[in-house]
Backbone as CSV, one residue per row, in Angstrom:
resi,resn,N_x,N_y,N_z,CA_x,CA_y,CA_z,C_x,C_y,C_z
1,MET,158.552,68.962,97.421,158.333,67.936,98.293,159.708,66.863,97.915
2,ASN,159.675,66.639,96.493,160.686,65.796,96.310,162.214,65.930,96.845
3,THR,162.292,67.538,96.832,163.989,67.589,96.921,163.959,67.410,98.939
4,LEU,162.539,66.916,99.552,163.033,67.006,101.162,163.397,65.608,101.113
5,VAL,163.058,64.514,100.032,163.202,63.303,99.981,165.122,63.313,99.844
6,TYR,165.539,64.146,99.078,167.205,64.374,99.360,167.649,65.021,100.540
7,LEU,167.288,66.019,100.558,168.069,66.883,101.591,167.451,66.670,102.927
8,MET,166.850,66.256,103.554,166.823,64.961,104.753,167.868,64.567,104.765
9,PRO,167.811,63.568,104.107,169.260,62.214,104.788,170.572,62.916,104.871
10,ILE,170.371,63.722,103.735,171.835,64.869,103.778,172.054,65.306,104.897
11,ALA,171.171,65.843,105.092,171.523,67.135,106.712,172.020,65.924,107.862
12,LEU,171.053,64.653,107.703,170.958,63.532,108.825,172.761,63.279,108.676
13,VAL,173.096,63.185,107.615,174.466,61.935,107.418,175.529,62.925,107.730
14,LEU,175.500,64.746,107.349,176.273,65.763,107.244,176.332,66.228,109.306
15,GLY,174.808,65.933,109.935,174.997,66.398,111.377,175.292,65.040,112.104
16,GLY,175.548,63.870,111.391,176.108,62.744,111.912,177.365,63.049,112.051
17,LEU,177.985,63.133,110.802,179.417,63.398,110.917,179.938,64.479,111.790
18,GLY,179.303,65.809,111.962,179.642,66.873,112.500,179.859,66.420,114.210
19,LEU,178.396,65.254,114.716,178.739,64.906,115.813,179.772,63.724,116.291
20,ALA,179.871,63.408,115.098,181.258,62.127,115.155,182.482,62.699,115.217
21,ALA,182.679,63.732,114.754,184.298,64.700,114.481,183.972,65.413,116.018
22,PHE,183.158,65.867,116.340,183.327,66.427,117.957,183.092,65.497,118.763
23,LEU,182.832,64.324,118.981,182.800,63.047,119.934,184.519,62.583,119.967
24,TRP,185.041,62.815,118.930,186.716,62.064,118.764,187.612,63.030,119.013
25,ALA,187.146,64.605,119.058,187.931,65.653,119.221,188.013,65.118,121.091
26,LEU,187.121,65.323,121.304,186.397,65.080,123.142,187.201,63.879,123.696
27,LYS,187.453,62.953,123.126,188.309,61.559,123.334,189.282,62.164,122.596
28,SER,190.079,62.515,121.723,191.407,62.601,121.832,191.854,63.517,122.642
29,GLY,191.305,64.323,123.288,191.884,65.430,124.649,192.245,66.656,123.853
30,GLN,191.312,67.281,123.047,191.161,68.216,122.547,191.137,69.530,123.300
31,TYR,190.237,69.020,123.945,190.085,70.076,124.830,190.057,70.102,126.498
32,GLU,191.089,69.462,126.595,191.987,69.158,128.070,192.492,70.562,128.383
33,ASP,193.697,71.321,127.738,194.217,72.315,128.260,193.679,73.635,127.764
34,LEU,193.203,73.975,127.509,192.260,75.346,127.360,193.158,76.591,127.715
35,ASP,193.382,76.774,128.915,194.199,77.776,129.172,195.697,78.197,129.039
36,GLY,196.394,76.845,128.484,197.593,76.493,127.755,197.611,77.558,126.569
37,ALA,196.560,76.953,125.605,196.895,77.441,124.526,197.199,79.204,124.454
38,SER,196.412,79.657,125.269,196.071,81.410,125.453,197.340,81.852,125.761
39,TRP,198.125,81.242,127.582,198.933,81.289,127.732,200.562,81.378,126.340
40,ARG,200.072,80.279,125.848,201.566,79.996,124.447,201.282,81.034,123.500
41,VAL,200.407,81.600,123.567,200.389,82.675,122.558,200.995,84.013,122.847
42,LEU,200.901,84.170,124.078,201.498,85.496,124.983,203.254,85.509,125.112
43,ASP,203.328,84.208,125.035,204.876,83.807,125.651,205.668,83.930,124.446
44,ASP,206.391,84.754,124.416,207.836,85.336,123.990,208.629,83.854,123.440
45,GLY,208.864,82.829,124.244,209.724,82.055,123.959,211.122,81.967,124.067
46,ASP,211.948,83.143,124.375,213.173,83.099,124.646,213.741,82.339,125.639
47,GLY,212.999,82.265,127.088,213.300,81.401,128.002,213.666,82.808,128.798
48,ARG,213.901,83.256,128.916,214.414,84.247,129.591,213.178,85.217,130.672
49,PRO,213.708,85.499,131.808,212.030,85.748,132.779,211.872,87.424,132.402
50,GLN,210.211,87.214,132.524,210.517,88.960,131.750,210.531,90.321,132.776
51,ASP,210.794,91.295,132.848,211.020,92.179,133.652,210.094,93.424,134.493
């Protein structure tokens, strides 16, 4: 029972930090262009059209 006194606040703080990091990522536009990243992986980057 004594360990719960320590573990519960630690879990709540870590959960709050995770939520704050997720909200920061939403605010800074990390999830704006989801399709662009997948197309950039396939792009050769040489600038010439594909045959």
